[in-house]
C-alpha positions as CSV (number, residue, x, y, z in Angstrom):
1,M,0.0,0.0,-0.1
2,P,1.7,3.0,-1.3
3,S,-0.6,5.6,0.5
4,T,0.3,4.0,4.0
5,N,4.1,4.5,3.1
6,V,3.4,8.0,2.2
7,Q,1.5,8.6,5.4
8,S,4.2,7.1,7.5
9,A,6.7,9.2,6.0
10,T,4.5,12.2,6.5
11,F,4.1,11.3,9.9
12,E,7.9,10.7,10.6
13,E,8.6,14.0,9.0
14,L,6.4,15.9,11.4
15,A,7.0,13.8,14.6
16,L,10.8,13.4,14.5
17,P,11.6,17.1,15.1
18,L,9.3,17.0,18.2
19,L,10.9,13.8,19.8
20,V,12.9,15.8,22.4
21,S,10.2,18.2,23.4
22,L,7.8,15.3,23.9
23,Y,10.2,13.4,26.0
24,N,11.0,16.5,28.0
25,H,7.5,17.1,28.6
26,A,6.6,13.3,29.3
27,Y,9.4,13.6,31.8
28,W,8.1,16.8,33.3
29,L,4.9,14.9,33.9
30,A,6.0,11.6,35.1
31,R,9.4,12.4,36.9
32,D,10.7,9.0,35.6
33,R,12.9,8.6,32.6
34,A,11.7,4.9,31.6
35,E,8.1,5.9,32.1
36,A,8.6,9.2,30.0
37,E,10.3,7.0,27.4
38,D,7.0,4.6,27.6
39,I,4.7,7.5,27.3
40,V,6.4,8.8,24.4
41,Q,6.6,5.5,22.6
42,E,2.8,5.0,23.3
43,S,1.9,8.3,22.4
44,L,3.6,8.1,18.9
45,S,2.1,4.7,18.4
46,K,-1.4,6.0,19.2
47,A,-0.7,9.2,16.8
48,L,0.4,7.2,14.1
49,R,-2.6,4.8,14.3
50,A,-4.8,8.1,14.3
51,F,-3.0,10.0,11.8
52,A,-5.5,9.4,9.1
53,S,-7.8,11.7,11.2
54,F,-5.2,14.3,11.6
55,Q,-6.3,17.3,9.4
56,P,-3.2,18.7,7.6
57,D,-4.1,22.5,7.9
58,T,-3.9,22.3,11.8
59,N,-1.4,22.3,14.4
60,F,0.5,19.0,14.5
61,K,2.6,19.9,17.7
62,A,-0.5,20.6,19.6
63,W,-2.4,17.5,18.4
64,I,0.4,15.4,19.4
65,F,1.3,16.8,22.7
66,C,-2.7,16.4,23.6
67,I,-2.3,12.7,22.5
68,L,0.8,12.8,25.1
69,R,-1.0,14.4,28.0
70,N,-3.9,12.0,27.6
71,T,-1.7,9.0,27.4
72,F,0.0,10.2,30.7
73,L,-3.3,10.9,32.3
74,T,-4.5,7.4,31.4
75,S,-1.2,5.8,32.7
76,R,-0.9,4.2,36.3
77,T,1.3,7.2,37.2
78,G,-1.0,9.9,35.7
79,I,-4.1,8.3,37.7
80,A,-1.9,7.9,40.8
81,T,-0.6,11.6,41.0
82,S,-2.3,14.9,41.2
83,R,1.4,16.7,40.2
84,T,1.2,17.0,36.5
85,V,4.3,18.6,35.1
86,F,8.1,19.6,36.1
87,L,11.1,20.9,34.7
88,E,13.6,18.5,33.5
89,D,16.8,17.8,35.3
90,H,19.4,18.6,32.5
91,A,20.9,22.0,32.8
92,T,21.9,21.8,29.1
93,A,18.1,22.9,28.2
94,W,18.7,26.1,30.1
95,D,22.3,26.8,28.7
96,V,22.8,30.2,27.0
97,P,25.5,29.8,24.3
98,A,28.7,31.2,25.5
99,A,32.3,30.8,24.4
100,D,33.8,28.7,27.1
101,P,32.1,29.5,30.3
102,G,34.3,29.7,33.4
103,P,33.8,27.9,36.7
104,E,32.0,30.8,38.3
105,E,29.4,31.1,35.3
106,I,28.6,27.4,35.3
107,V,28.0,27.6,39.3
108,I,25.9,30.6,38.7
109,R,24.0,29.1,36.0
110,L,23.4,25.9,37.9
111,D,22.3,27.7,41.1
112,D,19.7,29.8,38.7
113,L,18.5,26.5,37.4
114,A,18.0,24.8,40.6
115,A,16.1,28.2,42.0
116,L,13.9,28.1,38.9
117,Q,13.2,24.2,39.1
118,A,12.4,24.6,42.8
119,A,10.1,27.5,42.1
120,L,8.2,25.7,39.4
121,D,7.7,22.7,41.8
122,K,6.1,25.1,44.0
123,L,3.4,26.0,41.5
124,P,0.0,24.4,41.5
125,P,0.2,21.7,38.7
126,P,-2.6,23.5,36.6
127,L,-0.5,26.8,36.7
128,R,2.9,24.9,36.0
129,E,1.6,22.9,33.0
130,A,0.0,25.9,31.2
131,L,3.1,27.8,31.8
132,L,5.4,25.1,30.4
133,L,3.4,24.5,27.5
134,C,3.7,28.2,26.8
135,D,7.0,29.3,27.6
136,I,9.2,26.2,27.3
137,E,7.3,24.5,24.5
138,E,6.3,27.7,22.8
139,I,2.6,26.4,22.0
140,K,0.0,29.1,21.4
141,Y,-2.9,29.7,23.9
142,K,-5.5,28.6,21.6
143,D,-3.6,25.1,21.1
144,I,-2.8,24.9,25.0
145,A,-6.5,25.3,25.6
146,T,-7.0,22.4,23.1
147,I,-4.3,20.4,25.0
148,L,-5.7,21.0,28.5
149,G,-9.3,20.9,27.4
150,V,-10.0,24.3,29.0
151,P,-11.2,27.7,27.7
152,I,-8.6,30.0,26.4
153,G,-9.4,32.6,28.9
154,T,-8.5,29.9,31.6
155,V,-5.4,29.2,29.8
156,M,-4.4,32.9,29.8
157,S,-5.2,33.5,33.6
158,R,-3.2,30.6,34.7
159,I,-0.1,31.7,32.4
160,A,-0.5,35.1,34.0
161,R,-0.9,33.7,37.4
162,A,2.1,31.2,37.2
163,R,4.4,34.1,35.8
164,L,3.5,36.3,38.8
165,A,3.9,33.5,41.2
166,L,7.2,32.7,39.9
167,R,8.3,36.5,39.9
168,Q,7.4,36.3,43.6
169,L,9.1,33.1,44.2
170,L,12.4,34.2,42.7
171,R,12.6,37.6,43.9
172,P,15.4,37.9,46.7
173,Q,14.3,37.6,50.2
174,P,15.3,40.2,52.7
175,G,18.1,38.9,54.6
176,G,18.8,35.9,52.3
177,P,21.5,35.7,49.6
178,Q,21.2,38.4,46.8
């Protein structure tokens, strides 16, 4: 069946560039590397089987992230936990390209990353998930609303509240280190 081969090739062309983002998001959701890999694999399998229903003029990234999120929510971990998203623990995802950073700069970056991860962990899961989809995955509000199954106004509110909370959590505390 040539149409199946064309369909598979098109799916691969759309999905392969998103593998790292899908894995990162699955890891933020599950907090376990092996489970994140399983969630991505199952999501890709489901997406490939349903690819004939994907409408070409729509956002593939939002479509596959929706499948990934639903796969997580129906998984053992997704059902068992109320915490839904976390930052990955790889500092390289946050590195700003620089010419051979020195040891001091590396320590500062790692400290900033740890502070950001700790602050994100303190956010309520619905705020954290909306913020990560928007600011890390760069998904549009409309598509986040589709992924999360909430109105766009709720997405906008969650992102605004998450950003405000992060600013407050990351603000230097009086008497603390500056």
